PDB file with one MODEL, atoms N, CA, C and O in Angstrom:
MODEL        1
ATOM      1  N   UNK A   1       6.572 -43.016 -26.995  1.00  0.00           N
ATOM      2  CA  UNK A   1       6.653 -44.403 -26.052  1.00  0.00           C
ATOM      3  C   UNK A   1       5.200 -45.164 -26.277  1.00  0.00           C
ATOM      4  O   UNK A   1       4.069 -44.932 -25.851  1.00  0.00           O
ATOM      5  N   UNK A   2       5.781 -46.223 -27.180  1.00  0.00           N
ATOM      6  CA  UNK A   2       4.607 -46.609 -27.160  1.00  0.00           C
ATOM      7  C   UNK A   2       3.791 -47.430 -26.274  1.00  0.00           C
ATOM      8  O   UNK A   2       4.283 -47.783 -25.202  1.00  0.00           O
ATOM      9  N   UNK A   3       2.624 -47.774 -26.581  1.00  0.00           N
ATOM     10  CA  UNK A   3       1.261 -48.276 -25.508  1.00  0.00           C
ATOM     11  C   UNK A   3       1.153 -49.471 -25.741  1.00  0.00           C
ATOM     12  O   UNK A   3       1.068 -49.895 -26.894  1.00  0.00           O
ATOM     13  N   UNK A   4       1.136 -50.315 -24.578  1.00  0.00           N
ATOM     14  CA  UNK A   4       1.056 -51.207 -24.193  1.00  0.00           C
ATOM     15  C   UNK A   4      -0.245 -51.796 -24.912  1.00  0.00           C
ATOM     16  O   UNK A   4      -1.291 -51.194 -24.670  1.00  0.00           O
ATOM     17  N   UNK A   5      -0.302 -52.792 -25.684  1.00  0.00           N
ATOM     18  CA  UNK A   5      -0.983 -53.555 -25.948  1.00  0.00           C
ATOM     19  C   UNK A   5      -2.238 -54.384 -25.716  1.00  0.00           C
ATOM     20  O   UNK A   5      -2.027 -55.593 -25.619  1.00  0.00           O
ATOM     21  N   UNK A   6      -3.647 -53.934 -25.595  1.00  0.00           N
ATOM     22  CA  UNK A   6      -4.629 -54.116 -24.623  1.00  0.00           C
ATOM     23  C   UNK A   6      -5.191 -55.579 -24.524  1.00  0.00           C
ATOM     24  O   UNK A   6      -5.004 -56.329 -25.482  1.00  0.00           O
ATOM     25  N   UNK A   7      -5.863 -56.022 -23.431  1.00  0.00           N
ATOM     26  CA  UNK A   7      -6.763 -57.047 -24.187  1.00  0.00           C
ATOM     27  C   UNK A   7      -8.348 -57.036 -23.200  1.00  0.00           C
ATOM     28  O   UNK A   7      -8.498 -56.844 -21.993  1.00  0.00           O
ATOM     29  N   UNK A   8      -9.278 -57.297 -24.180  1.00  0.00           N
ATOM     30  CA  UNK A   8     -10.582 -56.923 -22.850  1.00  0.00           C
ATOM     31  C   UNK A   8     -11.050 -58.387 -23.026  1.00  0.00           C
ATOM     32  O   UNK A   8     -11.326 -59.123 -23.974  1.00  0.00           O
ATOM     33  N   UNK A   9     -11.008 -58.484 -21.471  1.00  0.00           N
ATOM     34  CA  UNK A   9     -11.621 -60.139 -21.131  1.00  0.00           C
ATOM     35  C   UNK A   9     -13.808 -59.493 -20.584  1.00  0.00           C
ATOM     36  O   UNK A   9     -14.316 -58.375 -20.496  1.00  0.00           O
ATOM     37  N   UNK A  10     -14.099 -60.214 -20.479  1.00  0.00           N
ATOM     38  CA  UNK A  10     -15.570 -60.345 -20.325  1.00  0.00           C
ATOM     39  C   UNK A  10     -15.400 -62.009 -18.661  1.00  0.00           C
ATOM     40  O   UNK A  10     -14.953 -63.156 -18.647  1.00  0.00           O
ATOM     41  N   UNK A  11     -15.929 -61.271 -17.838  1.00  0.00           N
ATOM     42  CA  UNK A  11     -16.371 -62.556 -16.913  1.00  0.00           C
ATOM     43  C   UNK A  11     -18.268 -62.944 -16.974  1.00  0.00           C
ATOM     44  O   UNK A  11     -19.219 -62.221 -16.677  1.00  0.00           O
ATOM     45  N   UNK A  12     -18.247 -63.685 -17.240  1.00  0.00           N
ATOM     46  CA  UNK A  12     -19.171 -64.250 -17.727  1.00  0.00           C
ATOM     47  C   UNK A  12     -20.327 -65.526 -17.181  1.00  0.00           C
ATOM     48  O   UNK A  12     -21.516 -65.635 -17.481  1.00  0.00           O
ATOM     49  N   UNK A  13     -19.368 -66.521 -16.164  1.00  0.00           N
ATOM     50  CA  UNK A  13     -20.015 -67.189 -15.758  1.00  0.00           C
ATOM     51  C   UNK A  13     -19.447 -67.138 -13.998  1.00  0.00           C
ATOM     52  O   UNK A  13     -18.475 -66.617 -13.452  1.00  0.00           O
ATOM     53  N   UNK A  14     -20.286 -67.734 -13.643  1.00  0.00           N
ATOM     54  CA  UNK A  14     -20.810 -66.887 -12.164  1.00  0.00           C
ATOM     55  C   UNK A  14     -19.996 -67.726 -11.273  1.00  0.00           C
ATOM     56  O   UNK A  14     -20.614 -68.776 -11.096  1.00  0.00           O
ATOM     57  N   UNK A  15     -18.700 -67.726 -10.530  1.00  0.00           N
ATOM     58  CA  UNK A  15     -17.621 -68.824  -9.384  1.00  0.00           C
ATOM     59  C   UNK A  15     -17.729 -69.311  -8.542  1.00  0.00           C
ATOM     60  O   UNK A  15     -16.857 -69.714  -7.772  1.00  0.00           O
ATOM     61  N   UNK A  16     -19.351 -69.434  -8.453  1.00  0.00           N
ATOM     62  CA  UNK A  16     -20.262 -69.975  -6.882  1.00  0.00           C
ATOM     63  C   UNK A  16     -18.941 -70.571  -6.086  1.00  0.00           C
ATOM     64  O   UNK A  16     -18.202 -70.408  -5.115  1.00  0.00           O
ATOM     65  N   UNK A  17     -19.287 -71.615  -7.568  1.00  0.00           N
ATOM     66  CA  UNK A  17     -18.678 -73.241  -7.159  1.00  0.00           C
ATOM     67  C   UNK A  17     -17.624 -73.977  -8.260  1.00  0.00           C
ATOM     68  O   UNK A  17     -17.338 -74.782  -9.147  1.00  0.00           O
ATOM     69  N   UNK A  18     -17.387 -73.076  -7.471  1.00  0.00           N
ATOM     70  CA  UNK A  18     -15.493 -73.647  -8.358  1.00  0.00           C
ATOM     71  C   UNK A  18     -14.323 -73.018  -7.027  1.00  0.00           C
ATOM     72  O   UNK A  18     -14.532 -72.108  -6.226  1.00  0.00           O
ATOM     73  N   UNK A  19     -13.205 -73.804  -7.166  1.00  0.00           N
ATOM     74  CA  UNK A  19     -12.705 -73.849  -6.505  1.00  0.00           C
ATOM     75  C   UNK A  19     -11.369 -72.663  -5.841  1.00  0.00           C
ATOM     76  O   UNK A  19     -10.310 -72.599  -6.466  1.00  0.00           O
ATOM     77  N   UNK A  20     -11.567 -71.817  -4.598  1.00  0.00           N
ATOM     78  CA  UNK A  20     -11.147 -71.692  -4.317  1.00  0.00           C
ATOM     79  C   UNK A  20      -9.339 -70.458  -4.709  1.00  0.00           C
ATOM     80  O   UNK A  20      -8.929 -69.332  -4.427  1.00  0.00           O
ATOM     81  N   UNK A  21      -8.936 -71.538  -5.392  1.00  0.00           N
ATOM     82  CA  UNK A  21      -7.683 -70.920  -6.711  1.00  0.00           C
ATOM     83  C   UNK A  21      -8.735 -69.799  -7.528  1.00  0.00           C
ATOM     84  O   UNK A  21      -8.766 -68.569  -7.511  1.00  0.00           O
ATOM     85  N   UNK A  22      -9.375 -70.581  -8.075  1.00  0.00           N
ATOM     86  CA  UNK A  22     -10.399 -69.954  -9.239  1.00  0.00           C
ATOM     87  C   UNK A  22     -11.154 -68.738  -8.658  1.00  0.00           C
ATOM     88  O   UNK A  22     -11.128 -68.133  -9.730  1.00  0.00           O
ATOM     89  N   UNK A  23     -11.537 -68.236  -8.177  1.00  0.00           N
ATOM     90  CA  UNK A  23     -11.897 -67.114  -7.303  1.00  0.00           C
ATOM     91  C   UNK A  23     -10.637 -66.137  -7.101  1.00  0.00           C
ATOM     92  O   UNK A  23     -10.623 -64.942  -7.397  1.00  0.00           O
ATOM     93  N   UNK A  24      -9.595 -66.865  -6.546  1.00  0.00           N
ATOM     94  CA  UNK A  24      -8.412 -65.598  -6.651  1.00  0.00           C
ATOM     95  C   UNK A  24      -8.344 -64.977  -7.693  1.00  0.00           C
ATOM     96  O   UNK A  24      -8.449 -63.755  -7.808  1.00  0.00           O
ATOM     97  N   UNK A  25      -8.069 -66.171  -8.989  1.00  0.00           N
ATOM     98  CA  UNK A  25      -7.493 -65.650 -10.290  1.00  0.00           C
ATOM     99  C   UNK A  25      -8.657 -64.768 -10.692  1.00  0.00           C
ATOM    100  O   UNK A  25      -8.308 -64.047 -11.626  1.00  0.00           O
ATOM    101  N   UNK A  26     -10.468 -64.471 -10.166  1.00  0.00           N
ATOM    102  CA  UNK A  26     -11.515 -64.062 -11.016  1.00  0.00           C
ATOM    103  C   UNK A  26     -11.332 -62.509 -10.095  1.00  0.00           C
ATOM    104  O   UNK A  26     -11.668 -61.392 -10.488  1.00  0.00           O
ATOM    105  N   UNK A  27     -10.892 -62.761  -9.188  1.00  0.00           N
ATOM    106  CA  UNK A  27     -10.523 -61.470  -8.079  1.00  0.00           C
ATOM    107  C   UNK A  27      -9.496 -60.591  -7.916  1.00  0.00           C
ATOM    108  O   UNK A  27      -9.370 -59.529  -7.307  1.00  0.00           O
ATOM    109  N   UNK A  28      -8.209 -61.824  -9.153  1.00  0.00           N
ATOM    110  CA  UNK A  28      -6.997 -60.481 -10.008  1.00  0.00           C
ATOM    111  C   UNK A  28      -6.580 -60.635 -10.686  1.00  0.00           C
ATOM    112  O   UNK A  28      -5.356 -60.512 -10.638  1.00  0.00           O
ATOM    113  N   UNK A  29      -7.345 -61.120 -12.164  1.00  0.00           N
ATOM    114  CA  UNK A  29      -8.125 -60.301 -12.396  1.00  0.00           C
ATOM    115  C   UNK A  29      -8.837 -58.992 -12.841  1.00  0.00           C
ATOM    116  O   UNK A  29      -9.093 -58.354 -13.862  1.00  0.00           O
ATOM    117  N   UNK A  30      -9.009 -58.956 -11.513  1.00  0.00           N
ATOM    118  CA  UNK A  30     -10.055 -56.979 -11.179  1.00  0.00           C
ATOM    119  C   UNK A  30     -11.582 -56.985 -11.603  1.00  0.00           C
ATOM    120  O   UNK A  30     -11.834 -56.071 -12.388  1.00  0.00           O
ATOM    121  N   UNK A  31     -12.704 -57.819 -11.267  1.00  0.00           N
ATOM    122  CA  UNK A  31     -13.391 -58.288 -11.403  1.00  0.00           C
ATOM    123  C   UNK A  31     -13.938 -58.496 -10.100  1.00  0.00           C
ATOM    124  O   UNK A  31     -13.487 -59.138  -9.152  1.00  0.00           O
ATOM    125  N   UNK A  32     -15.587 -57.461 -10.297  1.00  0.00           N
ATOM    126  CA  UNK A  32     -16.103 -57.742  -8.836  1.00  0.00           C
ATOM    127  C   UNK A  32     -17.838 -57.135  -9.252  1.00  0.00           C
ATOM    128  O   UNK A  32     -18.584 -56.205  -8.947  1.00  0.00           O
ATOM    129  N   UNK A  33     -17.831 -58.218 -10.034  1.00  0.00           N
ATOM    130  CA  UNK A  33     -19.462 -58.720 -10.580  1.00  0.00           C
ATOM    131  C   UNK A  33     -19.373 -59.108 -11.916  1.00  0.00           C
ATOM    132  O   UNK A  33     -18.606 -58.712 -12.794  1.00  0.00           O
ATOM    133  N   UNK A  34     -20.827 -60.463 -11.969  1.00  0.00           N
ATOM    134  CA  UNK A  34     -21.078 -60.549 -13.464  1.00  0.00           C
ATOM    135  C   UNK A  34     -20.842 -59.921 -14.599  1.00  0.00           C
ATOM    136  O   UNK A  34     -21.178 -58.736 -14.608  1.00  0.00           O
ATOM    137  N   UNK A  35     -20.451 -60.273 -15.387  1.00  0.00           N
ATOM    138  CA  UNK A  35     -21.133 -59.336 -16.633  1.00  0.00           C
ATOM    139  C   UNK A  35     -20.069 -58.268 -17.512  1.00  0.00           C
ATOM    140  O   UNK A  35     -20.300 -57.881 -18.657  1.00  0.00           O
ATOM    141  N   UNK A  36     -18.819 -57.885 -16.668  1.00  0.00           N
ATOM    142  CA  UNK A  36     -18.650 -57.015 -16.087  1.00  0.00           C
ATOM    143  C   UNK A  36     -16.772 -57.303 -17.101  1.00  0.00           C
ATOM    144  O   UNK A  36     -15.895 -58.121 -16.822  1.00  0.00           O
ATOM    145  N   UNK A  37     -16.791 -56.542 -17.925  1.00  0.00           N
ATOM    146  CA  UNK A  37     -15.787 -56.405 -19.154  1.00  0.00           C
ATOM    147  C   UNK A  37     -14.373 -55.667 -18.160  1.00  0.00           C
ATOM    148  O   UNK A  37     -14.425 -54.797 -17.291  1.00  0.00           O
ATOM    149  N   UNK A  38     -13.375 -56.301 -18.621  1.00  0.00           N
ATOM    150  CA  UNK A  38     -12.056 -55.006 -17.973  1.00  0.00           C
ATOM    151  C   UNK A  38     -11.255 -55.110 -18.912  1.00  0.00           C
ATOM    152  O   UNK A  38     -11.296 -55.906 -19.850  1.00  0.00           O
ATOM    153  N   UNK A  39     -10.443 -54.246 -18.674  1.00  0.00           N
ATOM    154  CA  UNK A  39      -8.992 -53.936 -20.240  1.00  0.00           C
ATOM    155  C   UNK A  39      -8.295 -54.492 -19.068  1.00  0.00           C
ATOM    156  O   UNK A  39      -8.603 -54.337 -17.886  1.00  0.00           O
ATOM    157  N   UNK A  40      -6.921 -55.427 -19.760  1.00  0.00           N
ATOM    158  CA  UNK A  40      -5.621 -54.837 -19.186  1.00  0.00           C
ATOM    159  C   UNK A  40      -4.435 -55.381 -20.307  1.00  0.00           C
ATOM    160  O   UNK A  40      -4.410 -56.145 -21.272  1.00  0.00           O
ATOM    161  N   UNK A  41      -3.634 -54.652 -19.690  1.00  0.00           N
ATOM    162  CA  UNK A  41      -2.187 -54.788 -20.084  1.00  0.00           C
ATOM    163  C   UNK A  41      -2.091 -56.560 -21.140  1.00  0.00           C
ATOM    164  O   UNK A  41      -2.968 -57.342 -20.772  1.00  0.00           O
ATOM    165  N   UNK A  42      -1.274 -57.046 -22.147  1.00  0.00           N
ATOM    166  CA  UNK A  42      -2.211 -57.792 -22.755  1.00  0.00           C
ATOM    167  C   UNK A  42      -0.901 -58.528 -22.786  1.00  0.00           C
ATOM    168  O   UNK A  42      -0.265 -58.494 -23.839  1.00  0.00           O
ATOM    169  N   UNK A  43      -0.195 -59.501 -21.277  1.00  0.00           N
ATOM    170  CA  UNK A  43       0.856 -59.688 -21.402  1.00  0.00           C
ATOM    171  C   UNK A  43       0.932 -61.215 -21.046  1.00  0.00           C
ATOM    172  O   UNK A  43      -0.038 -61.967 -21.145  1.00  0.00           O
ATOM    173  N   UNK A  44       2.587 -61.725 -20.483  1.00  0.00           N
ATOM    174  CA  UNK A  44       1.949 -63.448 -19.986  1.00  0.00           C
ATOM    175  C   UNK A  44       1.624 -63.828 -19.159  1.00  0.00           C
ATOM    176  O   UNK A  44       1.162 -64.965 -19.257  1.00  0.00           O
ATOM    177  N   UNK A  45       1.624 -63.305 -18.051  1.00  0.00           N
ATOM    178  CA  UNK A  45       0.769 -63.381 -16.607  1.00  0.00           C
ATOM    179  C   UNK A  45      -0.431 -63.055 -16.739  1.00  0.00           C
ATOM    180  O   UNK A  45      -1.176 -63.337 -15.801  1.00  0.00           O
ATOM    181  N   UNK A  46      -0.859 -62.537 -17.633  1.00  0.00           N
ATOM    182  CA  UNK A  46      -2.438 -61.787 -17.577  1.00  0.00           C
ATOM    183  C   UNK A  46      -3.500 -62.879 -18.606  1.00  0.00           C
ATOM    184  O   UNK A  46      -4.706 -63.112 -18.528  1.00  0.00           O
ATOM    185  N   UNK A  47      -2.245 -63.474 -19.723  1.00  0.00           N
ATOM    186  CA  UNK A  47      -3.242 -64.157 -20.876  1.00  0.00           C
ATOM    187  C   UNK A  47      -2.939 -65.067 -19.352  1.00  0.00           C
ATOM    188  O   UNK A  47      -3.773 -64.436 -18.704  1.00  0.00           O
ATOM    189  N   UNK A  48      -2.462 -65.904 -18.494  1.00  0.00           N
ATOM    190  CA  UNK A  48      -2.408 -67.241 -17.843  1.00  0.00           C
ATOM    191  C   UNK A  48      -2.989 -67.702 -16.824  1.00  0.00           C
ATOM    192  O   UNK A  48      -3.109 -68.857 -16.415  1.00  0.00           O
ATOM    193  N   UNK A  49      -3.573 -66.102 -16.187  1.00  0.00           N
ATOM    194  CA  UNK A  49      -4.482 -66.456 -15.338  1.00  0.00           C
ATOM    195  C   UNK A  49      -6.090 -66.340 -16.660  1.00  0.00           C
ATOM    196  O   UNK A  49      -7.253 -66.213 -16.278  1.00  0.00           O
ATOM    197  N   UNK A  50      -5.729 -66.416 -17.888  1.00  0.00           N
ATOM    198  CA  UNK A  50      -7.096 -65.798 -18.299  1.00  0.00           C
ATOM    199  C   UNK A  50      -6.598 -68.005 -18.646  1.00  0.00           C
ATOM    200  O   UNK A  50      -6.828 -68.969 -17.915  1.00  0.00           O
ATOM    201  N   UNK A  51      -6.211 -67.968 -19.420  1.00  0.00           N
ATOM    202  CA  UNK A  51      -5.572 -69.675 -19.384  1.00  0.00           C
ATOM    203  C   UNK A  51      -5.847 -70.774 -18.228  1.00  0.00           C
ATOM    204  O   UNK A  51      -5.754 -71.999 -18.320  1.00  0.00           O
ATOM    205  N   UNK A  52      -6.152 -70.113 -17.297  1.00  0.00           N
ATOM    206  CA  UNK A  52      -6.516 -70.904 -15.963  1.00  0.00           C
ATOM    207  C   UNK A  52      -7.993 -70.896 -16.140  1.00  0.00           C
ATOM    208  O   UNK A  52      -8.343 -71.658 -15.238  1.00  0.00           O
ATOM    209  N   UNK A  53      -8.952 -70.550 -16.675  1.00  0.00           N
ATOM    210  CA  UNK A  53     -10.460 -70.093 -15.833  1.00  0.00           C
ATOM    211  C   UNK A  53     -11.146 -69.530 -16.482  1.00  0.00           C
ATOM    212  O   UNK A  53     -12.000 -68.677 -16.244  1.00  0.00           O
ATOM    213  N   UNK A  54     -10.602 -70.252 -17.863  1.00  0.00           N
ATOM    214  CA  UNK A  54     -11.132 -70.515 -19.914  1.00  0.00           C
ATOM    215  C   UNK A  54     -12.924 -70.734 -18.966  1.00  0.00           C
ATOM    216  O   UNK A  54     -13.627 -69.742 -19.158  1.00  0.00           O
ATOM    217  N   UNK A  55     -13.341 -71.401 -18.423  1.00  0.00           N
ATOM    218  CA  UNK A  55     -15.207 -71.348 -18.469  1.00  0.00           C
ATOM    219  C   UNK A  55     -15.417 -70.603 -17.723  1.00  0.00           C
ATOM    220  O   UNK A  55     -16.387 -70.975 -17.062  1.00  0.00           O
ATOM    221  N   UNK A  56     -14.800 -69.056 -17.187  1.00  0.00           N
ATOM    222  CA  UNK A  56     -15.236 -68.111 -16.582  1.00  0.00           C
ATOM    223  C   UNK A  56     -14.883 -67.326 -17.490  1.00  0.00           C
ATOM    224  O   UNK A  56     -15.960 -66.905 -17.915  1.00  0.00           O
ATOM    225  N   UNK A  57     -14.091 -66.854 -18.063  1.00  0.00           N
ATOM    226  CA  UNK A  57     -14.380 -65.242 -18.914  1.00  0.00           C
ATOM    227  C   UNK A  57     -13.589 -65.809 -20.043  1.00  0.00           C
ATOM    228  O   UNK A  57     -12.743 -66.703 -20.064  1.00  0.00           O
ATOM    229  N   UNK A  58     -14.153 -64.954 -21.093  1.00  0.00           N
ATOM    230  CA  UNK A  58     -14.218 -64.792 -22.279  1.00  0.00           C
ATOM    231  C   UNK A  58     -13.381 -63.679 -22.571  1.00  0.00           C
ATOM    232  O   UNK A  58     -13.318 -62.919 -21.605  1.00  0.00           O
ATOM    233  N   UNK A  59     -12.662 -63.279 -23.636  1.00  0.00           N
ATOM    234  CA  UNK A  59     -12.516 -62.172 -24.844  1.00  0.00           C
ATOM    235  C   UNK A  59     -12.568 -61.434 -25.425  1.00  0.00           C
ATOM    236  O   UNK A  59     -12.398 -61.843 -26.573  1.00  0.00           O
ATOM    237  N   UNK A  60     -12.706 -60.504 -25.400  1.00  0.00           N
ATOM    238  CA  UNK A  60     -13.515 -60.106 -26.809  1.00  0.00           C
ATOM    239  C   UNK A  60     -12.725 -59.272 -27.636  1.00  0.00           C
ATOM    240  O   UNK A  60     -11.922 -58.437 -27.219  1.00  0.00           O
ATOM    241  N   UNK A  61     -12.944 -59.490 -28.670  1.00  0.00           N
ATOM    242  CA  UNK A  61     -12.529 -59.349 -29.746  1.00  0.00           C
ATOM    243  C   UNK A  61     -12.490 -57.060 -30.129  1.00  0.00           C
ATOM    244  O   UNK A  61     -13.455 -56.296 -30.128  1.00  0.00           O
ATOM    245  N   UNK A  62     -11.065 -56.745 -30.368  1.00  0.00           N
ATOM    246  CA  UNK A  62     -11.291 -55.055 -30.346  1.00  0.00           C
ATOM    247  C   UNK A  62     -11.114 -54.459 -30.772  1.00  0.00           C
ATOM    248  O   UNK A  62     -11.460 -53.329 -30.426  1.00  0.00           O
TER     249      UNK A  62
ENDMDL
END
């Protein structure tokens, strides 16, 4: 079975002064602290979440 492609995302800017919707997206991606790097399956739903908060997260090259 082929392994699903992964995407590495870093939470680099605080969501303190952002709308509640953005805070929920950050939580939904699995971030709990600043500068944290998570690895998620590279699919349309995760890409859409990243696209909604490009000012708070960055995609890392792997």
